[in-house]
C-alpha positions as CSV (number, residue, x, y, z in Angstrom):
1,M,-12.1,-8.8,32.5
2,K,-9.6,-8.4,29.7
3,K,-7.5,-11.2,28.4
4,E,-4.3,-9.5,29.5
5,Q,-5.5,-9.3,33.1
6,L,-6.3,-13.0,33.2
7,I,-2.9,-13.8,31.8
8,S,-1.3,-11.7,34.4
9,T,-3.3,-13.4,37.2
10,L,-2.5,-16.8,35.8
11,G,1.2,-15.9,35.9
12,S,1.0,-15.0,39.5
13,C,-0.7,-18.3,40.3
14,I,1.9,-20.3,38.3
15,N,4.7,-18.6,40.3
16,A,3.0,-19.1,43.7
17,C,2.3,-22.8,42.9
18,N,5.9,-23.4,41.8
19,Y,7.3,-21.6,44.8
20,C,5.0,-23.5,47.2
21,A,5.9,-26.9,45.7
22,D,9.6,-26.1,46.0
23,A,9.2,-24.8,49.5
24,C,7.2,-27.8,50.6
25,L,10.2,-30.0,49.6
26,G,12.2,-28.1,52.2
27,E,9.7,-28.8,55.1
28,D,10.7,-31.1,57.9
29,N,7.9,-33.6,57.2
30,V,7.9,-33.8,53.4
31,K,5.6,-36.8,53.5
32,M,2.9,-34.6,55.0
33,M,3.3,-32.2,52.0
34,V,3.0,-34.8,49.2
35,D,-0.6,-33.9,48.2
36,C,0.2,-30.2,48.3
37,I,3.3,-30.6,46.1
38,R,1.3,-32.8,43.6
39,V,-1.6,-30.3,43.3
40,D,0.8,-27.3,43.1
41,R,2.5,-28.9,40.1
42,V,-0.8,-29.7,38.4
43,C,-2.2,-26.3,39.1
44,A,0.9,-24.6,37.7
45,E,0.7,-26.7,34.5
46,V,-3.0,-26.1,33.9
47,C,-2.6,-22.3,34.5
48,S,0.4,-22.3,32.2
49,S,-1.5,-24.2,29.4
50,L,-4.4,-21.8,29.7
51,S,-2.0,-18.8,29.6
52,Q,-0.3,-20.1,26.5
53,I,-3.6,-20.7,24.7
54,L,-4.9,-17.2,25.7
55,H,-1.8,-15.8,24.0
56,T,-3.2,-17.1,20.7
57,S,-6.4,-16.0,18.8
58,Y,-8.0,-19.3,19.6
59,D,-11.3,-18.6,21.3
60,N,-12.7,-22.0,22.3
61,V,-11.3,-21.8,25.9
62,E,-14.4,-21.9,28.1
63,G,-13.9,-25.6,29.0
64,L,-10.2,-25.1,29.8
65,I,-11.1,-22.1,32.0
66,Q,-13.7,-24.1,33.8
67,Y,-11.1,-26.9,34.4
68,C,-8.6,-24.3,35.6
69,I,-11.1,-23.1,38.1
70,S,-11.6,-26.6,39.3
71,V,-7.9,-27.3,39.7
72,C,-7.3,-23.9,41.4
73,E,-10.1,-24.8,43.9
74,D,-8.4,-28.1,44.7
75,C,-5.0,-26.4,45.1
76,K,-6.5,-23.6,47.3
77,N,-8.3,-26.1,49.5
78,I,-5.2,-28.3,50.1
79,C,-2.9,-25.3,50.7
80,E,-5.3,-23.7,53.1
81,K,-4.9,-26.7,55.4
82,H,-1.2,-25.9,56.0
83,D,0.0,-23.0,58.2
84,H,3.2,-22.4,56.1
85,D,3.4,-18.9,54.6
86,H,4.1,-20.4,51.2
87,C,0.9,-22.5,51.3
88,Q,-1.2,-19.6,52.5
89,A,0.2,-17.4,49.7
90,C,-0.5,-20.1,47.2
91,A,-4.1,-20.5,48.4
92,K,-4.5,-16.7,48.0
93,A,-3.1,-16.8,44.5
94,C,-5.4,-19.6,43.6
95,A,-8.4,-17.7,45.0
96,D,-7.4,-14.7,42.9
97,C,-7.1,-16.9,39.8
98,I,-10.5,-18.4,40.4
99,D,-12.0,-15.0,40.6
100,A,-10.2,-13.8,37.5
101,C,-11.3,-16.9,35.5
102,K,-14.9,-16.4,36.6
103,A,-14.8,-12.7,35.7
104,Y,-13.3,-13.5,32.3
105,L,-16.1,-16.0,31.6
106,A,-18.8,-13.5,32.7
107,A,-17.5,-10.7,30.4
């Protein structure tokens, strides 16, 4: 996988996580959504950091990519527990990001 493809997938994940966190704040039982909001915010930040670093010529990124996979897995698992469309879309974006990160590392 090319760096540009990973950056694009990271961007989609960032957008989905930010949208999900904001949409969770509008749910009737916000207290039930606290873990989802928290992990959405962290996932968006980690993906953003990785994207920013991938835009440079710095190549020592394997550890950060592995951490990104771990955080995306956490986010996916929490979002999958909720039936809301925004949570399901976020879980899908995280799954896509996990796949893209693994493909990038395998290349």
